[in-house]
C-alpha positions in Angstrom: 220.4 202.7 -42.1 222.4 199.6 -41.8 225.0 199.5 -38.9 228.3 201.0 -39.5 230.8 198.0 -40.5 233.0 197.0 -37.6 236.7 197.6 -38.5 239.1 194.7 -38.5 240.4 193.6 -35.1 237.4 195.6 -33.5 235.3 194.1 -30.7 232.6 191.7 -32.1 228.9 192.5 -31.6 226.6 195.2 -31.8 225.8 197.7 -29.0 222.2 198.9 -28.4 222.3 202.5 -26.6 219.0 203.8 -25.2 218.9 207.3 -23.6 221.4 208.3 -26.5 219.7 211.8 -26.4 220.7 212.2 -22.6 223.8 213.4 -20.7 225.7 210.1 -20.4 224.2 208.4 -23.4 225.0 211.1 -25.9 228.7 210.7 -24.7 228.9 207.1 -24.5 227.8 206.6 -28.2 231.2 208.1 -29.7 233.2 206.3 -27.1 231.8 202.9 -28.4 232.4 203.9 -32.1 235.9 204.8 -31.1 236.4 201.4 -29.4 235.3 199.8 -32.7 232.0 198.6 -32.0 229.0 198.8 -34.3 226.2 200.9 -32.5 222.6 201.1 -32.7 220.6 204.0 -30.9 217.1 203.6 -29.8 215.0 206.5 -29.4 211.3 207.6 -29.5 212.2 210.1 -32.4 214.9 209.8 -34.9 214.9 213.3 -35.4 216.2 214.0 -32.0 219.5 212.5 -33.0 219.8 213.9 -36.4 222.2 216.7 -35.5 224.7 214.5 -33.6 228.1 214.7 -35.1 228.0 210.8 -34.9 224.5 210.4 -36.5 225.8 208.9 -39.8 227.9 206.3 -38.0 225.1 204.7 -36.2 222.0 202.9 -36.8 218.8 204.5 -35.3 215.5 202.8 -34.5 212.4 204.4 -33.2 211.1 202.5 -30.2 209.5 202.9 -26.7 211.1 200.9 -23.8 207.5 200.4 -22.5 206.4 198.8 -25.9 207.0 195.1 -26.4 206.9 195.1 -30.3 209.3 198.1 -31.0 211.7 197.1 -28.2 211.9 193.5 -29.6 212.7 195.0 -33.0 215.3 197.3 -31.4 217.1 194.5 -29.6 217.1 192.0 -32.5 220.7 191.1 -33.5 222.2 193.0 -30.4 225.0 191.6 -28.1 225.2 194.4 -25.6 222.4 196.8 -24.6 222.8 199.9 -22.4 219.7 200.8 -20.4 220.3 204.4 -19.6 216.5 205.3 -19.0 215.5 207.2 -15.9 213.4 210.1 -15.2 215.1 212.6 -13.2 212.3 215.1 -13.4 209.8 212.7 -12.2 206.2 213.5 -12.8 203.1 211.6 -11.9 203.4 207.9 -11.2 206.9 208.0 -12.8 207.9 205.1 -10.5 205.4 202.9 -12.2 206.6 204.0 -15.7 210.2 203.3 -14.8 209.1 199.7 -13.5 206.9 199.0 -16.6 209.8 200.1 -19.0 212.4 198.0 -17.2 210.3 194.9 -17.0 209.5 195.1 -20.7 213.1 195.8 -21.7 214.3 192.8 -19.3 211.9 190.3 -21.0 212.7 191.4 -24.5 216.3 191.2 -23.9 215.9 187.7 -22.4 213.8 186.6 -25.5 216.5 188.0 -27.7 219.3 186.1 -26.3 221.3 189.0 -25.4 224.8 188.6 -24.4 225.0 191.6 -21.8 222.9 194.3 -20.2 224.7 197.3 -18.7 222.7 199.9 -16.5 224.0 203.1 -14.8 222.3 203.4 -11.4 223.0 205.4 -8.2 224.8 204.9 -5.0 222.5 203.9 -2.2 223.3 203.9 1.5 225.2 200.8 2.8 222.9 200.4 5.9 220.1 198.0 5.4 216.6 199.6 6.3 217.5 203.2 5.6 214.6 204.9 3.7 215.6 205.7 0.2 214.2 208.8 -1.7 211.7 208.0 -4.4 214.2 208.5 -7.1 216.9 206.4 -5.4 214.5 203.6 -4.8 213.2 203.6 -8.3 216.8 203.4 -9.6 217.5 200.4 -7.3 214.3 198.7 -8.4 215.3 199.1 -12.2 218.8 197.8 -11.4 217.2 194.6 -9.6 214.6 194.1 -12.6 217.5 193.9 -14.9 219.7 191.7 -12.8 216.8 189.2 -12.5 216.3 189.3 -16.2 218.3 186.0 -17.0 220.7 188.1 -19.0 224.1 188.8 -17.8 223.9 192.1 -16.3 226.1 194.7 -14.9 224.9 197.5 -12.7 227.2 200.3 -12.2 226.4 202.6 -9.5 227.7 206.1 -9.3 227.1 209.2 -7.0 227.9 212.8 -8.1 229.3 213.0 -11.6 231.5 215.8 -12.3 231.6 216.8 -15.9 230.8 219.9 -18.2 227.2 220.0 -18.3 225.9 217.4 -15.8 223.2 218.3 -13.5 225.5 217.6 -10.4 228.4 219.7 -11.6 226.1 222.6 -12.5 224.5 222.6 -9.3 227.8 222.6 -7.5 229.2 225.3 -9.9 226.4 227.8 -9.6 225.9 227.4 -5.7 229.8 228.0 -5.4 230.1 231.0 -7.9 226.9 232.8 -6.9 227.1 232.6 -3.2 230.3 233.5 -1.4 228.5 233.0 1.8 225.5 230.7 2.4 223.2 229.3 4.9 222.8 225.7 3.8 221.0 222.2 4.8 222.8 219.6 7.0 223.3 217.5 3.8 226.4 219.6 2.8 228.2 217.6 5.6 227.2 214.2 4.0 230.1 212.0 2.6 230.3 211.9 -1.1 232.5 210.0 -3.6 232.4 212.0 -6.7 233.6 210.6 -10.1 234.7 212.3 -13.4 232.4 211.7 -16.3 235.2 210.3 -18.3 235.9 207.4 -15.8 232.0 206.7 -15.9 232.3 206.3 -19.6 235.3 204.3 -19.4 233.6 201.9 -17.0 230.5 201.9 -19.3 232.4 201.2 -22.5 234.7 198.3 -20.7 231.5 196.6 -19.7 230.7 195.6 -23.2 233.9 193.5 -23.3 233.4 191.5 -20.0 233.0 187.8 -20.1 229.6 186.4 -19.6 230.1 185.2 -16.2 230.7 188.6 -14.9 227.3 190.0 -13.4 226.1 191.9 -10.5 226.2 195.4 -8.9 229.4 197.5 -8.8 229.9 200.8 -7.1 232.1 203.3 -9.2 233.5 206.5 -7.7 236.7 208.5 -7.9 239.8 208.4 -5.6 238.6 210.7 -2.9 235.7 210.8 -0.4 234.6 214.3 0.3 231.7 216.2 2.0 229.6 218.6 0.0 231.1 221.3 1.8 234.7 220.3 0.9 233.6 220.1 -2.7 232.3 223.7 -2.8 235.6 224.9 -1.2 237.8 222.9 -3.5 235.8 223.9 -6.6 236.1 227.6 -5.5 240.0 227.1 -5.2 240.1 225.5 -8.8 237.9 228.3 -10.1 239.9 231.1 -8.5 237.4 232.1 -6.1 237.8 233.2 -2.4 236.8 230.5 0.2 233.2 230.2 0.7 231.6 230.8 4.1 229.2 227.9 4.6 226.8 227.7 7.6 224.6 224.6 7.8 221.4 224.7 9.5 218.8 222.0 10.2 215.5 223.5 9.2 216.0 223.3 5.5 214.1 220.1 4.3 215.0 218.6 0.9 211.8 220.2 -0.5 212.8 223.6 0.9 216.5 223.1 -0.4 215.3 222.1 -3.9 213.4 225.4 -4.1 216.4 227.2 -2.8 218.7 225.5 -5.5 216.0 226.3 -8.0 216.2 229.9 -7.1 220.1 230.2 -7.2 220.9 227.9 -10.1 219.6 227.0 -13.6 218.6 223.6 -12.1 214.8 223.5 -11.7 213.5 222.4 -8.4 211.9 219.3 -9.7 215.4 218.2 -10.8 217.1 219.7 -7.8 215.0 217.4 -5.5 216.3 214.0 -6.6 220.0 215.3 -6.6 219.6 216.7 -3.0 217.6 213.4 -1.9 220.5 211.4 -3.0 222.7 213.6 -0.8 220.8 213.0 2.4 222.9 210.1 3.2 226.4 209.2 2.5 227.1 208.1 -1.0 230.3 206.4 -1.1 231.6 203.1 -2.6 230.8 200.1 -0.4 233.6 198.0 -2.2 235.4 199.8 -4.9 237.9 196.9 -5.1 235.0 194.7 -6.8 234.8 196.7 -9.8 238.7 197.1 -10.0 238.9 193.2 -10.4 236.9 193.2 -13.6 237.7 196.7 -14.9 241.1 197.7 -13.7 242.0 201.2 -13.1 243.9 202.9 -15.9 247.8 203.1 -15.4 247.4 206.9 -14.7 244.8 206.2 -12.0 241.3 207.6 -11.6 240.7 211.4 -12.3 240.8 213.4 -9.1 238.1 215.8 -8.0 240.2 219.0 -8.8 241.4 217.6 -12.2 237.6 216.7 -13.0 236.4 220.4 -12.1 239.3 221.9 -14.1 238.5 219.7 -17.2 234.8 220.5 -16.9 235.5 224.3 -16.7 237.7 224.3 -19.6 234.9 222.7 -21.7 232.6 225.4 -20.3 234.9 228.3 -21.1 235.7 226.9 -24.5 232.0 226.3 -25.3 232.9 222.8 -26.0 230.1 221.1 -23.9 229.1 218.0 -25.8 225.9 217.2 -23.8 224.1 218.9 -20.9 221.6 217.7 -18.2 219.0 219.5 -20.4 219.7 217.2 -23.3 217.2 214.7 -22.2 213.4 215.1 -22.8 211.3 216.5 -20.1 208.6 214.2 -18.7 205.2 215.4 -19.6 206.7 217.5 -22.5 204.3 217.3 -25.5 204.9 214.6 -28.2 201.9 215.7 -30.5 202.7 216.5 -33.9 203.0 220.1 -35.0 199.5 221.6 -35.8 200.5 222.1 -39.3 201.4 218.5 -39.9 199.0 216.2 -42.1 198.3 214.1 -39.1 197.2 216.9 -36.9 193.7 216.0 -35.5 192.1 219.6 -35.8 190.7 221.9 -33.0 191.4 225.5 -32.1 194.8 226.8 -33.1 195.7 230.5 -32.4 198.7 232.1 -34.3 200.7 235.3 -34.1 202.5 236.0 -37.4 205.1 238.7 -37.8 206.8 239.6 -41.2 209.6 241.9 -41.6 211.9 242.9 -44.6 215.4 243.9 -43.9 218.2 245.0 -46.0 220.4 242.6 -43.9 221.6 239.6 -45.6 219.9 236.2 -45.0 223.1 234.8 -43.6 223.2 237.7 -41.0 219.6 237.2 -40.1 220.2 233.4 -39.6 223.0 234.0 -37.3 220.8 236.3 -35.2 218.0 233.3 -35.2 220.5 230.7 -34.2 221.9 232.8 -31.3 218.7 233.1 -29.6 218.0 232.5 -25.9 220.6 231.8 -23.3 223.0 234.6 -22.8 221.7 236.4 -26.1 218.2 236.6 -24.7 214.8 236.9 -26.7 215.4 240.3 -28.5 212.4 241.8 -26.5 211.5 243.0 -23.1 213.9 240.8 -20.9 211.9 241.7 -17.7 208.7 240.1 -19.2 210.7 236.8 -20.3 212.3 236.5 -17.0 208.9 236.8 -15.2 207.5 234.3 -17.3 210.4 232.0 -16.4 210.2 232.6 -12.7 206.3 231.6 -13.0 207.3 228.5 -14.8 209.9 227.5 -12.0 207.2 228.4 -9.4 204.8 225.9 -10.8 207.4 223.4 -11.2 208.8 223.9 -14.6 212.2 224.3 -16.1 212.2 227.9 -16.1 214.2 230.5 -18.3 217.6 229.8 -16.9 218.2 226.3 -18.5 220.3 228.3 -21.1 222.0 226.6 -24.0 224.5 223.8 -24.7 226.4 226.2 -27.2 226.1 229.9 -27.4 226.3 230.1 -31.3 225.1 226.8 -32.8 222.0 224.7 -32.4 221.0 221.2 -33.3 217.8 219.3 -33.0 216.9 218.3 -29.5 218.9 221.1 -27.9 217.3 222.9 -24.9 217.1 226.8 -25.5 215.6 227.9 -22.0 212.2 226.7 -21.6 212.0 225.6 -25.4 213.5 222.6 -27.2 214.7 222.7 -30.9 212.1 220.4 -32.7 213.2 221.3 -36.2 216.3 223.0 -37.7 216.9 223.6 -41.3 220.3 225.4 -41.4 220.0 228.9 -42.9 216.4 228.9 -43.3 214.1 227.8 -40.1 214.2 227.1 -36.5 211.2 225.7 -34.8 211.1 225.7 -31.0 208.6 223.6 -29.0 207.5 225.0 -25.5 208.5 223.0 -22.4 207.1 225.4 -20.1 204.1 224.9 -17.9 201.0 225.7 -20.2 197.5 224.8 -20.5 198.1 223.6 -24.1 200.9 223.2 -26.6 203.0 226.1 -28.1 205.6 226.4 -30.9 207.9 229.3 -32.1 208.9 229.3 -35.7 211.6 231.7 -37.0 212.2 231.8 -40.9 214.5 233.6 -43.2 214.3 233.8 -46.9 216.2 236.0 -49.5 214.3 238.9 -50.7 215.8 241.1 -53.4 219.1 242.7 -52.0 218.1 241.6 -48.3 215.9 239.2 -46.6 212.5 238.4 -45.5 212.1 237.4 -41.7 209.0 235.5 -40.9 208.2 234.8 -37.1 205.2 232.6 -36.0 204.2 231.8 -32.6 201.5 229.0 -32.4 199.1 227.8 -29.6 196.9 224.9 -29.3 194.8 225.4 -26.1 193.7 222.6 -23.9 190.1 223.1 -22.2 188.7 226.5 -20.9 192.2 227.0 -19.2 194.0 227.0 -22.4 191.4 229.6 -24.1 191.7 231.8 -21.0 195.5 231.7 -21.0 195.7 232.7 -24.7 193.4 235.7 -24.6 194.7 236.8 -21.4 198.2 237.1 -22.9 197.0 238.2 -26.4 197.2 241.9 -25.6 201.0 241.7 -24.7 201.9 240.0 -28.2 202.5 243.4 -29.8 205.1 244.1 -27.2 206.7 240.8 -26.9 206.6 239.4 -30.5 206.6 242.7 -32.3 209.7 243.9 -30.3 211.3 240.5 -31.0 210.9 240.8 -34.8 212.3 244.4 -34.9 215.0 243.7 -32.6 216.3 240.5 -34.1 216.3 242.1 -37.6 218.1 245.1 -36.2 220.6 243.0 -34.5 221.2 241.3 -38.0 221.7 244.4 -39.8 224.2 245.7 -37.1 226.2 242.5 -37.2 226.2 242.5 -41.0 227.5 246.2 -41.1 230.4 245.6 -38.5 233.8 245.3 -40.0 235.0 241.8 -40.5 237.5 240.3 -37.8 240.9 240.2 -38.7 241.9 236.6 -39.2 
């Protein structure tokens, strides 16, 4: 579709947002639209943005930041580009992948005569020569590549971002709420300058209007410098919890810490590791006055830590979380077409099909389908699902506790525990793609169709094995399908019937 027209008196120029499916990018797009910019979103899959409330107001192009031709097409006619691509979960050779994508994007931006590049990086230690974690090193390298592109570039460097659904906030929240007393690593005494997500978005949006001569790296942070221990205690106070007993010990390495965080919180250890690595050293602004000279603080000042936590908790309680840390794609997640697509190349495909007629209305069945996962669960053998989630986390996967963005509604691209919504036809069909560690590709489809005075529920699990390991995996779990998938079909339709028979709520 063509870009939305820019209203009169609005800022001139087209903004390209990469990483629009991610936590920050998904929130930046509506901010830019509100400011009057025309926005183009670059994504590898147009469908991943289809259910965003702002989808009809932006132009969407499919492109890969590592591909020269598609990136050049995405940048055509753009004035300002936001580079919000970074792999937090890592994976094999992720540094090389980040480097290659950044070099390609920088070169295509220079060739396109771009007026501005904006990148959100991480705060690194001030002292030269301090060893950086692999993720911090990669983010710093990407920033350097963009700064050397020849395009006026602003690199904003932030530490812990406090906002509903951010990985940093979720880690802080669950550690504090679930552990009234804890033995912790020494990094709980590192100094941190947390920043509210709304201030991050304000800086990013304002960067598009900076004059061309403004370029360089700028540290951004909130008004306070705290230790992680102080952040937990102050979170507890805002949340109405008793003070936490925190005992730091020197024996917990970042790797051990990440497994500990993965055990206690929904954050998988693979994501906890870079978060913890960034806390091994102080993460404070070296010169916050520099950014204030080009992007002044708002009249009311920056959002303080307690206010940021209170705002985030209110969003969580009201089920109004716009984006979550799980919004972005997982490195290594399959991108192959569904086995039933015409482009499928063939091979062994195993299915488990369950059909169930029910007197419940199609609308009631659909509500039960759309509520699956998260707090609702999977309608069968909770212990079995929890065990599968623990196995996944033990092998570095996302596990079952990733949860949902919203407890009632879904949209394409949402994470649902260790699945992701690949297709959604409201009232008719939900297709989930597995993001757990598997020797193959897996999908779960849930359909509902009208049938007489009730509905027909159709449930299909699909598995495409890879190699001998995939074959062995399928046949080893096949005896349990009757228990797991059979119970899911029975319990989901029963839940729909019970909900449909319940008295309507009084308005």
